[in-house]
C-alpha positions in Angstrom: 67.7 119.7 150.7 70.8 117.7 151.5 69.1 114.6 150.1 68.4 116.3 146.8 72.0 117.5 146.5 73.2 113.9 147.1 70.8 112.5 144.6 71.8 115.1 142.0 75.5 114.4 142.5 74.9 110.7 142.3 72.9 111.2 139.0 75.7 113.4 137.5 78.3 110.8 138.6 76.3 108.1 137.0 75.9 110.0 133.7 79.7 110.7 133.7 80.4 107.0 134.4 78.2 106.0 131.4 80.0 108.6 129.2 83.4 107.2 130.2 82.1 103.7 129.5 81.0 104.8 126.1 84.2 106.6 125.3 86.8 104.2 126.6 85.4 100.7 127.2 83.2 100.1 124.2 85.8 100.9 121.5 88.3 98.6 123.2 85.6 95.9 123.3 84.8 96.5 119.7 88.5 96.3 118.8 88.8 92.9 120.6 85.7 91.6 118.8 87.0 92.8 115.5 90.4 91.1 115.9 88.7 87.9 116.9 86.5 88.2 113.8 89.5 88.7 111.5 91.3 85.7 113.1 88.2 83.5 112.7 87.8 84.6 109.0 91.5 83.7 108.4 91.1 80.3 110.0 88.0 79.7 107.9 89.8 80.6 104.7 92.7 78.3 105.6 90.4 75.5 106.4 88.6 75.8 103.1 91.9 75.9 101.3 93.1 72.8 103.1 89.9 71.0 102.3 90.1 71.8 98.6 93.8 70.8 98.4 92.9 67.5 100.1 90.1 66.9 97.6 92.4 67.6 94.7 95.1 65.3 96.0 92.6 62.6 96.5 91.4 62.9 92.9 95.0 62.8 91.6 95.7 59.6 93.6 92.6 58.0 92.2 93.5 58.9 88.6 96.9 57.3 88.7 
């Protein structure tokens, strides 16, 4: 009977630990991944803009 009580408490503790993981850790992880994605998107936009400006400057230099 004592073994069953210990296993039941361990199971309840495990379920509570998973709930805490789902409530606290996963949103923080999602926030970190979201911030990384926004920064990566901004860098990609800047890189494309720099590339286009470089191409336009090169064509101006060839035309003159």
